[in-house]
N, C-alpha and C positions, 0 to 999 in steps of 0.2 A: 434277515428279517429285522433285527434291531439295527438302526442306523443312528450314529452319533455324529453330528456335524458341529464343529467348533469354529467360531468366528471371533477373532480377538485382535486387539490393538497392542497386546503385550509382545515383547520381544520373542521371536521364535527360538525354540531350543536348538542346539547344534544337532547335526545329523544322528550321531549315535544315541543321544538323549531322546530325540524325536522318535526314532524307531522303537526304543524301549517304551516310551510314553504311549504310543499308539497300541503296542502290544498289551500293555497293562490295562488300558481302557477296554480293549477287546475282551480280555479275560474277565475283567470286572463285570461287564455287561452279560457275557455268557453265563457266568455264575449267578448273578443277581436275578436275571430274567429266566433262567432255566432253559436257555436255548443253546443249540449246538454252535460252537464258536465258528464253524465253517460258514455260517450265515451272518455273522456280525461284521458290520462295516463301520469304520471310524475315519473321519476326515478332519484335518486341521487346515483351514483356508489360509492362504498367505496373509501375512500381517496387513491389517487394514486400518484406515482412519475411523475412529469411533468417538462419539460423545455419549457420556452416561452421567446423569444427574448434573448436567451442566458443566462437566469436567472432561478434559481429554486425557486424564490419567488412565493407565491401562485398564481395560475391561474385557469381558467376554460374553458373547451370546451363544448359547448352546441349544441344539435341537436334538431331542431323543424321540425317534419314531419307532414304534413297535407294533408288529402284527399281533393282534389280540388285545385284551383289556388289562390295563394297569389299574389296580385299586387305589383309592386315595391314600391308604396306608403305605402301599408300595411306592407311590410317587413321593411321599414324604421321606421315606427311607432313602430312595434313590437320589433325591435332591441333596440330602446331607452327604451321602457318599461321593456323588459327582462334584459337588461344590468343593469338598476337601481335595479331591483328586485334581480338579482343574486348577484350583488355587495353588497347589503344590507344583504342578507341572508347568504352569505359566508364570509363577511367582507374582501373583496378584491377590488382593484381598477377596475374601468370600463375598463381601457386600458389593463387589463390582462384577458379579456374575448373575445373569439371567439364564434360566433353563426353561425351554418350552417342551412339554411332554405331549406326544400325539399318539393316540391309538389308531392303528391302521387296519382296514378291512383286508384280510388275506387275499380276497378275490381281486383287489385293486393293487396288489403288490407283485410285480413281475420278477421272475427269476428263471434263467436258463430256458427261455422260450415258453414258460408256463407261469402259473401264479401259485400263491400259497392258499388259494381258496378251496 
């Protein structure tokens, strides 16, 4: 259900660090969203060219999609948690991170031949 996609121009972590980073994001989302971790997906796209604020300094665009409704207070809290975690994981400043939050309708989210509707 929860899906966190990370797109960044920052240097990718080495394999052991990457594996641990993905696991920690998965656990964080399961805990914060109250969802079973077996449904959480986290992806880190290969390093890509980006420009942010007119600069090519490392940056990150993240998408968090969630089946159900996230309240404005929850989004605010998640933004702080995720910015901290992303900044630490990718070694970039918090002010070089955008996060898009999307509430998804369960009937439009497929899994294992069905939906969450």
